[in-house]
PyMOL Python script that loads the backbone (N, CA, C, O; Angstrom):
from pymol import cmd

cmd.read_pdbstr("""\
ATOM      1  N   MET A   1       0.686   8.747  16.883  1.00  0.00           N
ATOM      2  CA  MET A   1       0.161   8.782  16.267  1.00  0.00           C
ATOM      3  C   MET A   1      -0.555   9.734  15.252  1.00  0.00           C
ATOM      4  O   MET A   1      -0.442  10.648  16.070  1.00  0.00           O
ATOM      5  N   SER A   2      -1.030  10.187  14.467  1.00  0.00           N
ATOM      6  CA  SER A   2      -2.616  10.347  13.497  1.00  0.00           C
ATOM      7  C   SER A   2      -3.092   9.424  12.103  1.00  0.00           C
ATOM      8  O   SER A   2      -2.368   9.188  11.135  1.00  0.00           O
ATOM      9  N   PRO A   3      -4.332   9.037  12.269  1.00  0.00           N
ATOM     10  CA  PRO A   3      -5.050   8.413  11.691  1.00  0.00           C
ATOM     11  C   PRO A   3      -4.779   8.439  10.327  1.00  0.00           C
ATOM     12  O   PRO A   3      -4.873   9.586   9.889  1.00  0.00           O
ATOM     13  N   ARG A   4      -4.448   7.533   9.410  1.00  0.00           N
ATOM     14  CA  ARG A   4      -3.753   7.831   8.122  1.00  0.00           C
ATOM     15  C   ARG A   4      -4.714   8.650   7.136  1.00  0.00           C
ATOM     16  O   ARG A   4      -5.921   8.856   7.260  1.00  0.00           O
ATOM     17  N   PRO A   5      -4.217   8.882   6.560  1.00  0.00           N
ATOM     18  CA  PRO A   5      -5.135  10.221   4.763  1.00  0.00           C
ATOM     19  C   PRO A   5      -6.375   9.347   4.883  1.00  0.00           C
ATOM     20  O   PRO A   5      -6.100   8.233   5.329  1.00  0.00           O
ATOM     21  N   LYS A   6      -8.376   9.644   4.460  1.00  0.00           N
ATOM     22  CA  LYS A   6      -8.888   8.862   3.133  1.00  0.00           C
ATOM     23  C   LYS A   6      -8.054   9.010   1.840  1.00  0.00           C
ATOM     24  O   LYS A   6      -7.577  10.127   1.642  1.00  0.00           O
ATOM     25  N   ALA A   7      -7.802   8.002   0.900  1.00  0.00           N
ATOM     26  CA  ALA A   7      -7.642   8.967  -0.366  1.00  0.00           C
ATOM     27  C   ALA A   7      -9.035   7.934  -1.414  1.00  0.00           C
ATOM     28  O   ALA A   7      -9.689   7.005  -0.940  1.00  0.00           O
ATOM     29  N   LEU A   8      -9.144   8.433  -2.758  1.00  0.00           N
ATOM     30  CA  LEU A   8      -9.133   7.639  -3.245  1.00  0.00           C
ATOM     31  C   LEU A   8      -8.759   7.373  -4.752  1.00  0.00           C
ATOM     32  O   LEU A   8      -7.714   7.780  -5.259  1.00  0.00           O
ATOM     33  N   PHE A   9      -9.910   6.505  -5.546  1.00  0.00           N
ATOM     34  CA  PHE A   9      -8.665   6.335  -6.721  1.00  0.00           C
ATOM     35  C   PHE A   9     -10.136   6.498  -7.813  1.00  0.00           C
ATOM     36  O   PHE A   9     -11.144   5.825  -8.030  1.00  0.00           O
ATOM     37  N   ALA A  10      -9.317   8.341  -8.514  1.00  0.00           N
ATOM     38  CA  ALA A  10     -10.150   8.584 -10.050  1.00  0.00           C
ATOM     39  C   ALA A  10      -9.210   8.360 -11.216  1.00  0.00           C
ATOM     40  O   ALA A  10      -8.105   8.800 -11.535  1.00  0.00           O
ATOM     41  N   MET A  11     -10.365   7.222 -11.898  1.00  0.00           N
ATOM     42  CA  MET A  11      -9.704   6.361 -13.600  1.00  0.00           C
ATOM     43  C   MET A  11     -10.314   5.370 -13.791  1.00  0.00           C
ATOM     44  O   MET A  11     -10.918   4.735 -12.927  1.00  0.00           O
ATOM     45  N   SER A  12     -10.263   5.196 -14.562  1.00  0.00           N
ATOM     46  CA  SER A  12     -10.485   3.812 -15.050  1.00  0.00           C
ATOM     47  C   SER A  12     -10.329   2.892 -14.572  1.00  0.00           C
ATOM     48  O   SER A  12      -9.116   2.697 -14.511  1.00  0.00           O
ATOM     49  N   PRO A  13     -11.081   1.811 -13.979  1.00  0.00           N
ATOM     50  CA  PRO A  13     -10.746   0.890 -12.442  1.00  0.00           C
ATOM     51  C   PRO A  13     -10.131   0.120 -14.063  1.00  0.00           C
ATOM     52  O   PRO A  13      -9.079   0.333 -13.460  1.00  0.00           O
ATOM     53  N   GLU A  14      -9.909  -0.273 -14.902  1.00  0.00           N
ATOM     54  CA  GLU A  14      -9.266  -1.140 -15.845  1.00  0.00           C
ATOM     55  C   GLU A  14      -6.973  -0.665 -15.913  1.00  0.00           C
ATOM     56  O   GLU A  14      -6.045  -1.157 -16.554  1.00  0.00           O
ATOM     57  N   HIS A  15      -7.052   0.254 -15.071  1.00  0.00           N
ATOM     58  CA  HIS A  15      -5.501   0.392 -15.467  1.00  0.00           C
ATOM     59  C   HIS A  15      -5.157   0.423 -13.386  1.00  0.00           C
ATOM     60  O   HIS A  15      -4.053   0.347 -12.849  1.00  0.00           O
ATOM     61  N   LEU A  16      -6.410   0.543 -12.749  1.00  0.00           N
ATOM     62  CA  LEU A  16      -5.411   0.443 -11.717  1.00  0.00           C
ATOM     63  C   LEU A  16      -4.613  -0.253 -11.296  1.00  0.00           C
ATOM     64  O   LEU A  16      -3.673   0.173 -10.625  1.00  0.00           O
ATOM     65  N   PRO A  17      -4.883  -2.220 -11.748  1.00  0.00           N
ATOM     66  CA  PRO A  17      -4.086  -3.584 -11.571  1.00  0.00           C
ATOM     67  C   PRO A  17      -2.718  -2.790 -12.289  1.00  0.00           C
ATOM     68  O   PRO A  17      -1.843  -2.435 -11.499  1.00  0.00           O
ATOM     69  N   MET A  18      -2.501  -2.490 -13.827  1.00  0.00           N
ATOM     70  CA  MET A  18      -1.357  -1.454 -13.653  1.00  0.00           C
ATOM     71  C   MET A  18      -0.506  -0.566 -13.464  1.00  0.00           C
ATOM     72  O   MET A  18       0.664  -0.463 -13.835  1.00  0.00           O
ATOM     73  N   LEU A  19      -1.136   0.050 -12.886  1.00  0.00           N
ATOM     74  CA  LEU A  19      -0.286   2.032 -11.960  1.00  0.00           C
ATOM     75  C   LEU A  19      -0.102   1.136 -10.714  1.00  0.00           C
ATOM     76  O   LEU A  19       0.734   1.293  -9.823  1.00  0.00           O
ATOM     77  N   PHE A  20      -0.808   0.402 -10.791  1.00  0.00           N
ATOM     78  CA  PHE A  20      -0.417   0.111  -8.610  1.00  0.00           C
ATOM     79  C   PHE A  20      -0.754  -1.082  -8.447  1.00  0.00           C
ATOM     80  O   PHE A  20      -1.814  -1.352  -7.883  1.00  0.00           O
ATOM     81  N   PRO A  21       0.471  -2.474  -9.123  1.00  0.00           N
ATOM     82  CA  PRO A  21       0.345  -4.096  -8.671  1.00  0.00           C
ATOM     83  C   PRO A  21       0.414  -3.891  -7.340  1.00  0.00           C
ATOM     84  O   PRO A  21       0.822  -2.846  -6.832  1.00  0.00           O
ATOM     85  N   GLU A  22      -0.215  -5.457  -6.366  1.00  0.00           N
ATOM     86  CA  GLU A  22      -0.139  -5.578  -5.548  1.00  0.00           C
ATOM     87  C   GLU A  22       0.269  -5.468  -3.931  1.00  0.00           C
ATOM     88  O   GLU A  22      -0.186  -5.597  -2.795  1.00  0.00           O
ATOM     89  N   PRO A  23       1.599  -5.098  -4.769  1.00  0.00           N
ATOM     90  CA  PRO A  23       3.357  -4.126  -3.653  1.00  0.00           C
ATOM     91  C   PRO A  23       3.040  -3.277  -4.351  1.00  0.00           C
ATOM     92  O   PRO A  23       4.102  -2.656  -4.345  1.00  0.00           O
ATOM     93  N   ILE A  24       2.431  -2.744  -4.954  1.00  0.00           N
ATOM     94  CA  ILE A  24       3.313  -1.351  -4.965  1.00  0.00           C
ATOM     95  C   ILE A  24       1.485  -0.462  -4.356  1.00  0.00           C
ATOM     96  O   ILE A  24       1.412   0.744  -4.121  1.00  0.00           O
ATOM     97  N   LEU A  25      -0.028  -1.674  -4.201  1.00  0.00           N
ATOM     98  CA  LEU A  25      -0.637  -0.860  -4.084  1.00  0.00           C
ATOM     99  C   LEU A  25      -1.042  -1.086  -2.232  1.00  0.00           C
ATOM    100  O   LEU A  25      -1.710  -0.398  -1.461  1.00  0.00           O
ATOM    101  N   SER A  26      -0.380  -2.195  -2.077  1.00  0.00           N
ATOM    102  CA  SER A  26       0.177  -3.338  -0.418  1.00  0.00           C
ATOM    103  C   SER A  26       0.897  -2.105   0.691  1.00  0.00           C
ATOM    104  O   SER A  26       0.724  -1.709   1.843  1.00  0.00           O
ATOM    105  N   ARG A  27       1.673  -1.855  -0.325  1.00  0.00           N
ATOM    106  CA  ARG A  27       2.795  -0.464   0.310  1.00  0.00           C
ATOM    107  C   ARG A  27       1.973   0.866   0.254  1.00  0.00           C
ATOM    108  O   ARG A  27       2.635   1.648   0.937  1.00  0.00           O
ATOM    109  N   LEU A  28       0.895   1.504  -0.200  1.00  0.00           N
ATOM    110  CA  LEU A  28       0.413   2.772  -0.582  1.00  0.00           C
ATOM    111  C   LEU A  28      -1.174   2.726   0.106  1.00  0.00           C
ATOM    112  O   LEU A  28      -1.818   3.755   0.311  1.00  0.00           O
ATOM    113  N   SER A  29      -1.636   1.465   0.394  1.00  0.00           N
ATOM    114  CA  SER A  29      -2.817   1.075   1.821  1.00  0.00           C
ATOM    115  C   SER A  29      -2.288   1.146   2.593  1.00  0.00           C
ATOM    116  O   SER A  29      -3.019   1.446   3.537  1.00  0.00           O
ATOM    117  N   GLY A  30      -0.499   0.970   3.111  1.00  0.00           N
ATOM    118  CA  GLY A  30       0.333   1.650   4.314  1.00  0.00           C
ATOM    119  C   GLY A  30       1.077   2.587   4.542  1.00  0.00           C
ATOM    120  O   GLY A  30       2.003   2.762   5.334  1.00  0.00           O
ATOM    121  N   LEU A  31       0.390   3.444   3.451  1.00  0.00           N
ATOM    122  CA  LEU A  31       0.419   4.464   3.993  1.00  0.00           C
ATOM    123  C   LEU A  31      -0.846   5.758   4.001  1.00  0.00           C
ATOM    124  O   LEU A  31      -0.881   6.814   4.632  1.00  0.00           O
ATOM    125  N   VAL A  32      -1.894   5.110   2.944  1.00  0.00           N
ATOM    126  CA  VAL A  32      -3.660   5.927   3.020  1.00  0.00           C
ATOM    127  C   VAL A  32      -4.265   5.092   3.490  1.00  0.00           C
ATOM    128  O   VAL A  32      -3.765   3.983   3.679  1.00  0.00           O
ATOM    129  N   ASP A  33      -5.389   5.354   3.781  1.00  0.00           N
ATOM    130  CA  ASP A  33      -6.427   4.790   4.064  1.00  0.00           C
ATOM    131  C   ASP A  33      -7.825   4.958   2.286  1.00  0.00           C
ATOM    132  O   ASP A  33      -8.755   5.671   1.910  1.00  0.00           O
ATOM    133  N   ILE A  34      -6.854   3.492   1.717  1.00  0.00           N
ATOM    134  CA  ILE A  34      -8.329   3.348   0.270  1.00  0.00           C
ATOM    135  C   ILE A  34      -8.720   2.435   0.357  1.00  0.00           C
ATOM    136  O   ILE A  34      -8.169   1.814   1.266  1.00  0.00           O
ATOM    137  N   ASP A  35      -9.961   1.546  -0.452  1.00  0.00           N
ATOM    138  CA  ASP A  35     -10.634   1.163  -1.012  1.00  0.00           C
ATOM    139  C   ASP A  35     -10.298   1.071  -2.391  1.00  0.00           C
ATOM    140  O   ASP A  35     -10.894   1.761  -3.218  1.00  0.00           O
ATOM    141  N   PRO A  36      -9.017  -0.051  -2.845  1.00  0.00           N
ATOM    142  CA  PRO A  36      -9.085  -1.083  -4.080  1.00  0.00           C
ATOM    143  C   PRO A  36     -10.534  -0.797  -5.131  1.00  0.00           C
ATOM    144  O   PRO A  36     -10.959  -0.542  -6.258  1.00  0.00           O
ATOM    145  N   ASN A  37     -10.692  -0.945  -4.390  1.00  0.00           N
ATOM    146  CA  ASN A  37     -12.928  -1.743  -5.165  1.00  0.00           C
ATOM    147  C   ASN A  37     -13.641  -0.273  -5.559  1.00  0.00           C
ATOM    148  O   ASN A  37     -14.652  -0.063  -6.230  1.00  0.00           O
ATOM    149  N   LEU A  38     -12.364   1.043  -4.615  1.00  0.00           N
ATOM    150  CA  LEU A  38     -14.471   1.473  -4.833  1.00  0.00           C
ATOM    151  C   LEU A  38     -13.038   2.761  -5.681  1.00  0.00           C
ATOM    152  O   LEU A  38     -12.047   3.291  -5.177  1.00  0.00           O
ATOM    153  N   VAL A  39     -13.442   2.801  -6.658  1.00  0.00           N
ATOM    154  CA  VAL A  39     -12.215   3.389  -7.699  1.00  0.00           C
ATOM    155  C   VAL A  39     -13.555   4.305  -9.318  1.00  0.00           C
ATOM    156  O   VAL A  39     -14.327   3.822 -10.146  1.00  0.00           O
ATOM    157  N   GLY A  40     -13.261   5.242  -9.081  1.00  0.00           N
ATOM    158  CA  GLY A  40     -14.391   6.436  -9.450  1.00  0.00           C
ATOM    159  C   GLY A  40     -14.246   6.351 -10.534  1.00  0.00           C
ATOM    160  O   GLY A  40     -13.073   5.996 -10.651  1.00  0.00           O
ATOM    161  N   THR A  41     -14.962   6.503 -12.139  1.00  0.00           N
ATOM    162  CA  THR A  41     -15.290   7.481 -13.023  1.00  0.00           C
ATOM    163  C   THR A  41     -16.367   8.653 -13.342  1.00  0.00           C
ATOM    164  O   THR A  41     -16.908   9.341 -14.208  1.00  0.00           O
ATOM    165  N   SER A  42     -16.267   8.373 -12.107  1.00  0.00           N
ATOM    166  CA  SER A  42     -18.056   9.167 -11.773  1.00  0.00           C
ATOM    167  C   SER A  42     -18.356  10.226 -10.074  1.00  0.00           C
ATOM    168  O   SER A  42     -17.909   9.920  -8.969  1.00  0.00           O
ATOM    169  N   PHE A  43     -18.719  10.739 -10.214  1.00  0.00           N
ATOM    170  CA  PHE A  43     -18.066  11.101  -7.884  1.00  0.00           C
ATOM    171  C   PHE A  43     -20.194  11.836  -8.211  1.00  0.00           C
ATOM    172  O   PHE A  43     -20.547  12.996  -7.998  1.00  0.00           O
ATOM    173  N   THR A  44     -21.335  10.427  -8.851  1.00  0.00           N
ATOM    174  CA  THR A  44     -22.162  11.245  -8.761  1.00  0.00           C
ATOM    175  C   THR A  44     -22.845   9.600  -7.672  1.00  0.00           C
ATOM    176  O   THR A  44     -23.474   9.539  -6.615  1.00  0.00           O
ATOM    177  N   GLU A  45     -22.220   8.349  -8.770  1.00  0.00           N
ATOM    178  CA  GLU A  45     -23.098   7.479  -7.528  1.00  0.00           C
ATOM    179  C   GLU A  45     -23.202   7.537  -5.664  1.00  0.00           C
ATOM    180  O   GLU A  45     -22.698   8.616  -5.352  1.00  0.00           O
ATOM    181  N   ASP A  46     -23.570   6.935  -4.636  1.00  0.00           N
ATOM    182  CA  ASP A  46     -23.117   7.753  -3.911  1.00  0.00           C
ATOM    183  C   ASP A  46     -22.623   7.106  -3.676  1.00  0.00           C
ATOM    184  O   ASP A  46     -22.363   7.693  -2.626  1.00  0.00           O
ATOM    185  N   ALA A  47     -21.556   5.377  -3.505  1.00  0.00           N
ATOM    186  CA  ALA A  47     -20.297   6.110  -2.260  1.00  0.00           C
ATOM    187  C   ALA A  47     -18.885   6.110  -3.028  1.00  0.00           C
ATOM    188  O   ALA A  47     -17.786   5.707  -2.648  1.00  0.00           O
ATOM    189  N   ARG A  48     -19.283   6.691  -4.221  1.00  0.00           N
ATOM    190  CA  ARG A  48     -18.324   7.640  -4.896  1.00  0.00           C
ATOM    191  C   ARG A  48     -18.677   9.126  -4.134  1.00  0.00           C
ATOM    192  O   ARG A  48     -17.714   9.856  -3.900  1.00  0.00           O
ATOM    193  N   ALA A  49     -19.881   9.532  -3.790  1.00  0.00           N
ATOM    194  CA  ALA A  49     -19.824  11.388  -3.317  1.00  0.00           C
ATOM    195  C   ALA A  49     -19.505  10.811  -1.602  1.00  0.00           C
ATOM    196  O   ALA A  49     -19.216  11.738  -0.846  1.00  0.00           O
ATOM    197  N   ALA A  50     -19.529   9.591  -1.038  1.00  0.00           N
ATOM    198  CA  ALA A  50     -19.225  10.099   0.296  1.00  0.00           C
ATOM    199  C   ALA A  50     -18.042   9.998   0.568  1.00  0.00           C
ATOM    200  O   ALA A  50     -17.525  10.749   1.395  1.00  0.00           O
ATOM    201  N   ALA A  51     -17.194   8.814  -0.229  1.00  0.00           N
ATOM    202  CA  ALA A  51     -15.799   8.669  -0.361  1.00  0.00           C
ATOM    203  C   ALA A  51     -15.158   9.796  -1.161  1.00  0.00           C
ATOM    204  O   ALA A  51     -13.952   9.805  -0.915  1.00  0.00           O
ATOM    205  N   LEU A  52     -15.516  10.790  -2.058  1.00  0.00           N
ATOM    206  CA  LEU A  52     -14.906  12.273  -2.443  1.00  0.00           C
ATOM    207  C   LEU A  52     -15.233  12.887  -0.729  1.00  0.00           C
ATOM    208  O   LEU A  52     -14.603  12.593   0.286  1.00  0.00           O
ATOM    209  N   ALA A  53     -16.143  13.592  -0.828  1.00  0.00           N
ATOM    210  CA  ALA A  53     -16.399  13.349   0.447  1.00  0.00           C
ATOM    211  C   ALA A  53     -16.042  13.740   2.031  1.00  0.00           C
ATOM    212  O   ALA A  53     -16.464  14.467   2.930  1.00  0.00           O
ATOM    213  N   GLU A  54     -14.845  12.646   1.738  1.00  0.00           N
ATOM    214  CA  GLU A  54     -13.688  12.933   3.024  1.00  0.00           C
ATOM    215  C   GLU A  54     -12.636  12.646   2.586  1.00  0.00           C
ATOM    216  O   GLU A  54     -11.537  12.655   3.141  1.00  0.00           O
ATOM    217  N   ALA A  55     -13.059  12.238   1.040  1.00  0.00           N
ATOM    218  CA  ALA A  55     -10.518  12.413   1.151  1.00  0.00           C
ATOM    219  C   ALA A  55      -9.996  12.941   0.970  1.00  0.00           C
ATOM    220  O   ALA A  55     -10.313  13.880   0.240  1.00  0.00           O
ATOM    221  N   GLU A  56      -9.590  12.899   1.131  1.00  0.00           N
ATOM    222  CA  GLU A  56      -7.838  13.772   1.610  1.00  0.00           C
ATOM    223  C   GLU A  56      -6.822  13.778   0.916  1.00  0.00           C
ATOM    224  O   GLU A  56      -5.999  14.690   0.986  1.00  0.00           O
ATOM    225  N   VAL A  57      -6.690  12.638   0.028  1.00  0.00           N
ATOM    226  CA  VAL A  57      -6.156  12.739  -0.496  1.00  0.00           C
ATOM    227  C   VAL A  57      -6.545  12.107  -2.254  1.00  0.00           C
ATOM    228  O   VAL A  57      -5.965  11.051  -2.510  1.00  0.00           O
ATOM    229  N   LEU A  58      -7.348  12.615  -3.271  1.00  0.00           N
ATOM    230  CA  LEU A  58      -7.198  12.219  -4.816  1.00  0.00           C
ATOM    231  C   LEU A  58      -6.329  11.607  -5.759  1.00  0.00           C
ATOM    232  O   LEU A  58      -5.547  12.314  -6.394  1.00  0.00           O
ATOM    233  N   VAL A  59      -6.394   9.801  -6.007  1.00  0.00           N
ATOM    234  CA  VAL A  59      -5.053   9.435  -7.080  1.00  0.00           C
ATOM    235  C   VAL A  59      -6.166   8.978  -8.331  1.00  0.00           C
ATOM    236  O   VAL A  59      -7.084   8.167  -8.455  1.00  0.00           O
ATOM    237  N   THR A  60      -5.195  10.473  -9.524  1.00  0.00           N
ATOM    238  CA  THR A  60      -5.761   9.613 -10.658  1.00  0.00           C
ATOM    239  C   THR A  60      -5.182   9.018 -11.293  1.00  0.00           C
ATOM    240  O   THR A  60      -4.040   8.633 -11.042  1.00  0.00           O
ATOM    241  N   SER A  61      -5.942   8.739 -12.486  1.00  0.00           N
ATOM    242  CA  SER A  61      -5.291   8.558 -14.087  1.00  0.00           C
ATOM    243  C   SER A  61      -5.973   8.737 -14.722  1.00  0.00           C
ATOM    244  O   SER A  61      -7.124   9.098 -14.477  1.00  0.00           O
ATOM    245  N   TRP A  62      -5.327   8.480 -16.084  1.00  0.00           N
ATOM    246  CA  TRP A  62      -5.968   8.300 -17.248  1.00  0.00           C
ATOM    247  C   TRP A  62      -7.945   7.762 -16.782  1.00  0.00           C
ATOM    248  O   TRP A  62      -7.972   7.088 -15.753  1.00  0.00           O
ATOM    249  N   GLY A  63      -8.958   7.938 -17.236  1.00  0.00           N
ATOM    250  CA  GLY A  63     -10.065   8.414 -17.103  1.00  0.00           C
ATOM    251  C   GLY A  63     -10.325   8.638 -15.792  1.00  0.00           C
ATOM    252  O   GLY A  63     -11.166   7.872 -15.322  1.00  0.00           O
ATOM    253  N   CYS A  64      -9.871   9.444 -15.050  1.00  0.00           N
ATOM    254  CA  CYS A  64     -10.882  10.617 -14.041  1.00  0.00           C
ATOM    255  C   CYS A  64     -11.669  11.484 -13.503  1.00  0.00           C
ATOM    256  O   CYS A  64     -11.581  12.525 -12.852  1.00  0.00           O
ATOM    257  N   PRO A  65     -11.983  11.214 -13.673  1.00  0.00           N
ATOM    258  CA  PRO A  65     -13.510  12.499 -13.973  1.00  0.00           C
ATOM    259  C   PRO A  65     -13.111  14.041 -14.472  1.00  0.00           C
ATOM    260  O   PRO A  65     -11.960  14.161 -14.052  1.00  0.00           O
ATOM    261  N   PRO A  66     -13.298  14.696 -14.830  1.00  0.00           N
ATOM    262  CA  PRO A  66     -13.257  16.269 -14.525  1.00  0.00           C
ATOM    263  C   PRO A  66     -13.359  16.830 -12.882  1.00  0.00           C
ATOM    264  O   PRO A  66     -13.965  16.231 -11.994  1.00  0.00           O
ATOM    265  N   LEU A  67     -12.943  17.551 -12.789  1.00  0.00           N
ATOM    266  CA  LEU A  67     -12.353  18.183 -11.397  1.00  0.00           C
ATOM    267  C   LEU A  67     -12.706  19.379 -11.574  1.00  0.00           C
ATOM    268  O   LEU A  67     -11.778  20.100 -11.206  1.00  0.00           O
ATOM    269  N   ASP A  68     -13.776  20.122 -12.038  1.00  0.00           N
ATOM    270  CA  ASP A  68     -14.748  20.639 -11.377  1.00  0.00           C
ATOM    271  C   ASP A  68     -14.922  21.694 -10.619  1.00  0.00           C
ATOM    272  O   ASP A  68     -13.863  21.381 -10.075  1.00  0.00           O
ATOM    273  N   GLU A  69     -15.318  22.885  -9.914  1.00  0.00           N
ATOM    274  CA  GLU A  69     -15.604  23.206  -8.858  1.00  0.00           C
ATOM    275  C   GLU A  69     -16.939  22.550  -8.398  1.00  0.00           C
ATOM    276  O   GLU A  69     -17.092  22.437  -7.181  1.00  0.00           O
ATOM    277  N   ARG A  70     -18.430  21.875  -9.648  1.00  0.00           N
ATOM    278  CA  ARG A  70     -18.680  20.998  -8.326  1.00  0.00           C
ATOM    279  C   ARG A  70     -18.187  20.238  -7.837  1.00  0.00           C
ATOM    280  O   ARG A  70     -18.678  20.183  -6.710  1.00  0.00           O
ATOM    281  N   VAL A  71     -16.710  18.807  -8.054  1.00  0.00           N
ATOM    282  CA  VAL A  71     -16.237  18.332  -7.609  1.00  0.00           C
ATOM    283  C   VAL A  71     -15.290  18.940  -6.593  1.00  0.00           C
ATOM    284  O   VAL A  71     -15.036  18.438  -5.498  1.00  0.00           O
ATOM    285  N   LEU A  72     -14.846  19.954  -7.020  1.00  0.00           N
ATOM    286  CA  LEU A  72     -14.369  20.179  -6.109  1.00  0.00           C
ATOM    287  C   LEU A  72     -14.911  20.984  -4.255  1.00  0.00           C
ATOM    288  O   LEU A  72     -14.402  20.658  -3.182  1.00  0.00           O
ATOM    289  N   GLN A  73     -16.172  22.162  -4.481  1.00  0.00           N
ATOM    290  CA  GLN A  73     -16.118  21.690  -3.647  1.00  0.00           C
ATOM    291  C   GLN A  73     -17.338  21.104  -1.991  1.00  0.00           C
ATOM    292  O   GLN A  73     -17.691  21.483  -0.874  1.00  0.00           O
ATOM    293  N   ALA A  74     -17.580  19.476  -3.424  1.00  0.00           N
ATOM    294  CA  ALA A  74     -18.162  18.158  -2.848  1.00  0.00           C
ATOM    295  C   ALA A  74     -16.650  17.767  -2.182  1.00  0.00           C
ATOM    296  O   ALA A  74     -16.566  16.617  -1.751  1.00  0.00           O
ATOM    297  N   ALA A  75     -15.877  18.323  -2.105  1.00  0.00           N
ATOM    298  CA  ALA A  75     -14.564  16.931  -1.686  1.00  0.00           C
ATOM    299  C   ALA A  75     -13.462  18.112  -0.039  1.00  0.00           C
ATOM    300  O   ALA A  75     -12.246  18.258   0.084  1.00  0.00           O
ATOM    301  N   PRO A  76     -14.668  18.692   0.902  1.00  0.00           N
ATOM    302  CA  PRO A  76     -14.284  20.015   1.546  1.00  0.00           C
ATOM    303  C   PRO A  76     -12.391  19.563   2.746  1.00  0.00           C
ATOM    304  O   PRO A  76     -11.478  20.002   3.445  1.00  0.00           O
ATOM    305  N   GLN A  77     -12.805  18.808   2.327  1.00  0.00           N
ATOM    306  CA  GLN A  77     -11.097  18.203   3.505  1.00  0.00           C
ATOM    307  C   GLN A  77      -9.865  17.418   2.269  1.00  0.00           C
ATOM    308  O   GLN A  77      -9.100  16.575   2.737  1.00  0.00           O
ATOM    309  N   LEU A  78      -9.750  17.809   0.531  1.00  0.00           N
ATOM    310  CA  LEU A  78      -9.279  16.997   0.068  1.00  0.00           C
ATOM    311  C   LEU A  78      -8.008  18.190  -0.157  1.00  0.00           C
ATOM    312  O   LEU A  78      -8.495  19.220  -0.625  1.00  0.00           O
ATOM    313  N   ARG A  79      -6.624  18.281   0.047  1.00  0.00           N
ATOM    314  CA  ARG A  79      -5.422  18.238   0.566  1.00  0.00           C
ATOM    315  C   ARG A  79      -5.130  17.851  -0.675  1.00  0.00           C
ATOM    316  O   ARG A  79      -5.272  18.916  -1.274  1.00  0.00           O
ATOM    317  N   ARG A  80      -4.885  17.224  -1.311  1.00  0.00           N
ATOM    318  CA  ARG A  80      -4.071  16.539  -2.331  1.00  0.00           C
ATOM    319  C   ARG A  80      -4.552  16.123  -3.607  1.00  0.00           C
ATOM    320  O   ARG A  80      -5.657  15.706  -3.261  1.00  0.00           O
ATOM    321  N   VAL A  81      -4.483  15.880  -5.263  1.00  0.00           N
ATOM    322  CA  VAL A  81      -4.607  15.300  -5.839  1.00  0.00           C
ATOM    323  C   VAL A  81      -3.181  14.884  -6.712  1.00  0.00           C
ATOM    324  O   VAL A  81      -2.500  15.691  -7.344  1.00  0.00           O
ATOM    325  N   VAL A  82      -2.882  13.250  -6.562  1.00  0.00           N
ATOM    326  CA  VAL A  82      -1.424  12.375  -7.092  1.00  0.00           C
ATOM    327  C   VAL A  82      -1.706  11.943  -8.485  1.00  0.00           C
ATOM    328  O   VAL A  82      -2.396  10.925  -8.543  1.00  0.00           O
ATOM    329  N   HIS A  83      -1.225  12.635 -10.011  1.00  0.00           N
ATOM    330  CA  HIS A  83      -1.792  11.840 -11.425  1.00  0.00           C
ATOM    331  C   HIS A  83      -0.510  10.168 -10.759  1.00  0.00           C
ATOM    332  O   HIS A  83       0.490  10.007 -10.059  1.00  0.00           O
ATOM    333  N   ALA A  84      -1.257   9.529 -11.401  1.00  0.00           N
ATOM    334  CA  ALA A  84      -0.024   8.532 -11.311  1.00  0.00           C
ATOM    335  C   ALA A  84      -0.283   7.690 -13.458  1.00  0.00           C
ATOM    336  O   ALA A  84      -1.235   7.162 -14.033  1.00  0.00           O
ATOM    337  N   LEU A  85       0.627   7.910 -13.722  1.00  0.00           N
ATOM    338  CA  LEU A  85       1.028   7.919 -14.380  1.00  0.00           C
ATOM    339  C   LEU A  85       1.935   6.775 -14.770  1.00  0.00           C
ATOM    340  O   LEU A  85       2.683   6.538 -13.822  1.00  0.00           O
ATOM    341  N   ALA A  86       2.240   5.687 -16.160  1.00  0.00           N
ATOM    342  CA  ALA A  86       2.789   4.977 -16.638  1.00  0.00           C
ATOM    343  C   ALA A  86       2.682   4.304 -18.104  1.00  0.00           C
ATOM    344  O   ALA A  86       1.711   3.825 -18.690  1.00  0.00           O
ATOM    345  N   THR A  87       4.852   4.528 -18.708  1.00  0.00           N
ATOM    346  CA  THR A  87       4.695   4.372 -19.375  1.00  0.00           C
ATOM    347  C   THR A  87       5.064   2.730 -20.080  1.00  0.00           C
ATOM    348  O   THR A  87       4.736   1.822 -19.316  1.00  0.00           O
ATOM    349  N   THR A  88       5.471   2.429 -20.947  1.00  0.00           N
ATOM    350  CA  THR A  88       5.609   0.798 -21.639  1.00  0.00           C
ATOM    351  C   THR A  88       7.334   1.107 -22.197  1.00  0.00           C
ATOM    352  O   THR A  88       7.450   2.322 -22.361  1.00  0.00           O
ATOM    353  N   ALA A  89       8.504   0.454 -22.484  1.00  0.00           N
ATOM    354  CA  ALA A  89       9.566   1.056 -23.002  1.00  0.00           C
ATOM    355  C   ALA A  89       8.967  -0.176 -24.360  1.00  0.00           C
ATOM    356  O   ALA A  89       9.569  -0.255 -25.431  1.00  0.00           O
TER     357      ALA A  89
END
""", "prot")
cmd.dss("prot")
cmd.show_as("cartoon", "prot")
cmd.util.cbc("prot")
cmd.orient("prot")
């Protein structure tokens, strides 16, 4: 079995619990290697830049920094960008 792909949240941290409540976050963590305490609103900080360099998946939502050419060049392993959204009824 291959190791789980590395992933990174790229969104405003306040949206994470609404989009990924504990049961869903737990399920996601079983599929990908993701740190819910490392949520990127910028990719310039050392820890987030290092995570971006290894990320195969970006999970984005509101507050995601622009995914411009500089960011994409800094993410050589990136294979997927998944955008999470929620609405209220």
